[in-house]
N, C-alpha and C positions, 0 to 999 in steps of 0.2 A: 166898366168894371170887369167885363169878361177878359179884356186884355190884361188888366192889372192882376186878375186871378191867375191867368196863365203865366205871367211874368213871375209871380210869387212862387210858382212851381218850378222855376228855372227854365222856362221855355221862352222863346222869342215870340213877341206879339206886336201887333200893329192895329190901331183902330182909328177910323176917321169917318166923319159924316159926309153925306152928299145931299145938298139942298137943290131940289128941282126948281121950285118957284120961291120967290123971295117974299111971299105973303104969309101972314100969320095964319096958322091952322093948316098949311099945306103939308102933304105927306113928306116925311124925312126918312131917308134910308141911311143906315150906318153900317159900316163894314168892319169886320175884325178878322185878321189873319193870325193863326197860331201855328208855330212850327218848332221843330227841334234844332233847326239850322237858322242862321241869320236870314231875314226876309229882305229881299232887294226890290221887289215889286212895289210900286206906289200908285197903282191904278185900281179902279173899282173892281170888286169881285164879280166876275161874270158867270161863274159856275160854282155856286156855294155848296158846301157840304151840309149846311144847316141854315134854317130860317127861324127867327124868333119874331113873332108878330105881336106887337103890343096893342094894336087897335084892330079888332076884328071887323070894324066898319069899312076898312080899306080893302078887304079881301076881294071884292068885286069891282073896285074902282081902278085898281092898277094890277098889272100882271106880276104879282109878287113871286110866283112859282117859276118864272122864266129863268132857265138855266140851272135850276135845282138838279143836282145829280140824282140818278135813280135810287141810290142807296142813302139819300140825304135824310136829315132829321128835320121835323117841323114841329114847333111848339107855338101854340096860339093862345093868347090871353082871352079865354072864353070858358064858360061853363057848358056850352053847347057842344055836341059831337060834330065831327066833320060832315056827316050827312045833314044834320040840322043847319049847319053853316053853308050848305049848298056846295060842299067840296067832295062829295062822294066820288065823282069821276077822277079828281086829282088823287084822292086817297087810294083808289083802286090801282093806280100806277106806281105807288110807293110801298115800301115795306111797312106793314102795320105796326111793328114794334118800334118804329121810328117816328110815329105820328102821335101827337098828344095835344089835348087842350088842358088848360089850367086856369081856374078862376082867380087869376093873379090880382086883378083890381079889388076883388072882394076880400082876398086875404090881406092885401095892403091896407084896406080900410079898417079891418079888425086890428091890425098891429100899429098902423101909422095914423089912422083917422082920416086918411086921404087916399084916393085911388092912384097911387104911384107904384106901378107894377114892376119896375126895373129889378129890384133885389129879389122879388118873388120869382120872376121869370129866370133870373140867373141861378137861383137855387134849384128850380125845377130842371133847367137845362143841364146843370152839373150832374144831377142824379140820373137824368134820362140818357145822357151821352157818355159820362165818365171822362169828358175832355178836360175838365178841371174838377178838383176835389171840393167838398164842402169847406174844408179848412181854408183852402185858397180863396173861396168865395167870401168867407168871413173876414179874412185878412184884407181883401179888396174893399169890402164894405167899411171896415175900420180905417182904411186909408182915406176913403172919400168922406166919411162922416165921423163925428165925435159924440161922446156922451150918450144921452138918451136916444137921439136919432139913430146912432149906430146900433145901439142895443135893440131897438125896435125893428130895424131893417134886418139885423141878424136873425131875430126871431121869425120874421116873415119868410126869409130865405130858407131857414131851417125847416119851417113847416112845409114849404113847397118841396124841399128835398125829401122829407119824410113821406110825403104823398106818393113819391116815385120809388120809395125804398124797396117795394116788392117787385118792381119791374126788372127785367133782365135787359140791360143795355148791351147792344152789339158793339164790337170794337169800332172805335171811331177811325175814319180814314185819316191818313196823314199826308201832307199837312192839312190841318183843319182850317176851314174858312167859314165863318158864321156871318150871316147878314141879318141883324136884328131889324 
């Protein structure tokens, strides 16, 4: 949906998953490139500008921060702080205004009745970074979902966006590459 939101804003976007192991429950990494110029690369993102972590349980199982640019953004689906998550050392190396946790699964349960954090994280990421607008996020959600499901996902994404409304987002690097 991030690539759809960027495309809705008139930017070039590319998204693709990478499956390490072919077993159920194995970690999945997905990549998204966003740029103002056509994107010719077709390989995994090795030096992301941003990370969106949907499952905080994976934080210490794989090196998700490998290659993250020093001015990169990190958004983690959790109510806990970076210190509580055991990421104090990582956080110390990065810009504090570009690090955040968001109880996305909890917000999703309130709006959707299920812990599906995607739209919530997208709303939070949009507010945190300014890479895509809330309007573009809503359009992306309405492209993927219809009716009541779309309405509930829009409400969840909007709540997350509002949680970050008071934050001052630093300008995003260009081109932007996010690895959820």
